Legacy VTK file of the C-alpha trace (Angstrom):
# vtk DataFile Version 3.0
C-alpha trace
ASCII
DATASET POLYDATA
POINTS 199 float
354.626 32.838 218.853
353.626 31.959 222.393
356.179 31.100 225.013
354.945 27.496 225.102
355.371 27.169 221.346
358.848 28.718 221.547
359.934 26.311 224.261
358.490 23.373 222.336
360.321 24.526 219.225
363.577 24.759 221.102
363.124 21.312 222.606
362.498 19.797 219.189
365.318 21.603 217.410
367.937 21.137 220.087
367.037 17.866 221.837
369.755 18.878 224.240
371.326 15.638 225.407
374.716 15.068 226.943
376.463 13.919 223.775
379.883 15.505 223.457
381.456 17.008 220.364
384.428 19.236 219.616
383.963 22.405 217.523
387.551 23.572 217.683
386.902 25.722 220.740
386.404 22.908 223.228
383.674 20.378 223.826
380.036 21.360 223.671
376.777 19.671 224.496
375.066 19.033 221.176
371.950 17.330 219.814
372.216 13.621 219.014
369.350 13.630 216.536
370.549 13.350 212.944
369.414 16.260 210.846
368.337 16.026 207.240
370.665 17.588 204.690
369.709 21.143 203.821
370.795 23.576 201.151
370.143 26.504 203.484
373.250 28.511 204.461
374.717 28.106 207.940
373.443 30.515 210.578
375.702 33.593 210.447
377.524 34.802 213.522
375.606 37.328 215.555
376.674 40.906 214.783
374.517 42.841 217.258
373.102 41.661 220.560
369.389 40.964 220.718
367.746 42.904 223.565
367.066 40.977 226.758
364.471 42.258 229.177
362.961 40.550 232.187
363.518 39.443 235.779
366.520 37.503 236.995
366.297 34.903 239.734
367.484 37.547 242.221
364.472 39.709 241.351
366.430 42.329 239.416
364.968 43.507 236.104
367.482 43.001 233.311
367.393 45.611 230.552
370.140 44.645 228.138
371.948 46.275 226.475
370.232 49.573 227.325
371.052 49.292 231.030
374.696 48.364 230.534
376.319 51.528 229.198
380.044 51.644 229.863
380.163 47.887 230.458
381.515 44.845 228.689
378.887 42.114 228.982
379.319 38.350 228.794
375.993 36.775 227.825
376.156 33.041 228.363
373.583 30.277 227.805
374.048 27.244 230.015
372.243 24.681 232.195
372.881 23.004 235.528
372.761 19.530 233.948
375.317 20.379 231.235
378.713 18.769 232.004
380.644 21.130 229.738
379.012 24.124 231.424
380.229 22.827 234.758
383.764 22.656 233.389
383.487 26.239 232.154
382.158 27.567 235.469
385.604 28.105 237.069
386.612 30.284 234.105
383.419 32.368 234.416
384.053 32.792 238.144
387.644 33.828 237.510
386.551 36.353 234.895
383.969 37.787 237.293
386.478 38.022 240.145
389.176 39.618 238.018
387.195 41.933 235.754
383.925 42.856 237.453
385.474 45.891 239.134
386.918 46.901 235.767
383.586 46.982 233.940
382.651 43.366 233.177
379.103 42.170 233.735
377.813 38.645 233.189
374.242 37.719 232.294
373.631 34.000 232.633
370.632 32.400 230.940
369.913 28.927 232.217
367.792 26.755 229.921
366.965 24.234 232.653
363.237 24.746 232.069
363.555 22.677 228.883
364.220 19.665 231.093
361.593 20.698 233.658
364.255 21.650 236.203
362.790 24.502 238.205
364.232 27.321 240.320
364.187 24.969 243.305
367.039 23.123 241.555
368.761 26.068 239.885
368.958 28.445 242.842
370.786 26.023 245.193
373.169 25.268 242.318
373.962 28.968 241.951
374.687 29.293 245.650
376.766 26.114 245.858
378.898 27.152 242.880
379.510 30.775 243.844
377.586 32.304 240.934
377.246 35.946 241.957
376.119 37.429 238.634
372.529 37.776 237.432
370.860 34.646 236.039
367.672 34.588 233.976
365.457 31.505 234.164
361.874 32.105 232.993
362.513 33.555 229.539
365.875 31.889 228.868
364.582 29.198 226.430
362.828 31.839 224.295
365.926 34.055 224.285
368.112 31.086 223.357
366.027 30.645 220.193
366.528 34.288 219.255
370.276 34.011 219.771
370.504 30.777 217.785
372.077 29.064 220.771
371.993 25.434 219.626
374.844 24.214 221.833
375.631 24.615 225.514
377.415 26.548 226.731
377.173 29.371 224.204
378.587 32.791 225.019
378.659 36.260 223.477
380.827 39.189 224.550
378.951 42.443 223.959
379.860 46.136 224.103
377.248 47.621 226.426
377.471 51.016 224.713
376.863 49.889 221.145
375.301 46.444 221.514
377.933 45.094 219.113
378.949 41.467 219.569
382.725 41.544 219.968
383.410 37.822 220.326
381.563 34.531 220.511
382.103 30.791 220.470
385.591 29.373 221.003
387.156 32.754 221.765
385.155 32.751 225.002
385.961 29.216 226.122
388.296 28.086 228.918
391.654 29.914 228.871
390.675 31.983 225.813
388.016 33.769 227.875
390.383 35.827 230.023
392.565 36.802 227.054
389.563 37.971 225.049
388.023 39.962 227.899
391.352 41.581 228.731
391.814 42.627 225.120
388.428 44.289 224.788
388.510 45.940 228.206
391.874 47.416 227.242
390.351 48.788 224.058
387.305 50.110 225.873
388.985 51.709 228.869
392.526 52.231 227.635
394.290 49.755 229.890
394.388 46.027 230.523
394.005 44.514 233.961
396.744 42.307 235.290
395.662 41.199 238.742
395.725 37.400 239.056
392.599 35.303 239.454
392.375 31.839 240.945
389.804 29.063 240.567
LINES 1 200
199 0 1 2 3 4 5 6 7 8 9 10 11 12 13 14 15 16 17 18 19 20 21 22 23 24 25 26 27 28 29 30 31 32 33 34 35 36 37 38 39 40 41 42 43 44 45 46 47 48 49 50 51 52 53 54 55 56 57 58 59 60 61 62 63 64 65 66 67 68 69 70 71 72 73 74 75 76 77 78 79 80 81 82 83 84 85 86 87 88 89 90 91 92 93 94 95 96 97 98 99 100 101 102 103 104 105 106 107 108 109 110 111 112 113 114 115 116 117 118 119 120 121 122 123 124 125 126 127 128 129 130 131 132 133 134 135 136 137 138 139 140 141 142 143 144 145 146 147 148 149 150 151 152 153 154 155 156 157 158 159 160 161 162 163 164 165 166 167 168 169 170 171 172 173 174 175 176 177 178 179 180 181 182 183 184 185 186 187 188 189 190 191 192 193 194 195 196 197 198
């Protein structure tokens, strides 16, 4: 499927508007279009990370998970226009500040292209909001389809050695994020981190 077809498919299936809903793990930005009833089973939780390869907005080539051995990786789908994403940003920054030196990496995938919001909008947003981790723009809508990311924000915590998805959804939202990362870093490296982080 071509990139254009993938993006079109995502636009149709998501129709990502700013309607708010609560899934038990905090508010999310969800589609407002009513879907027809289906007998198909719900999409299962992701067990193994889907490889991500391509350039970030900084110019770095992302090769995930192959290039992240020894790391714990937070893969998060978001957009600059998403109000819930903006509320989650302080928690992502805190996690980066507290855990980056202990083996945490973050890969952000901004789906702004769906709303025709280009790098000229995204890059100033990254700078203004202190986003120091790598952010993918060009291929993010296609990757979002592969990950089944039908709400924003949507995050996955991945073991960089095995590619296994350790946590996703509500366990990676707001105050749950730090607890979950601390738990899995402790398991991975044998000790938890305790240094405070501030917004």
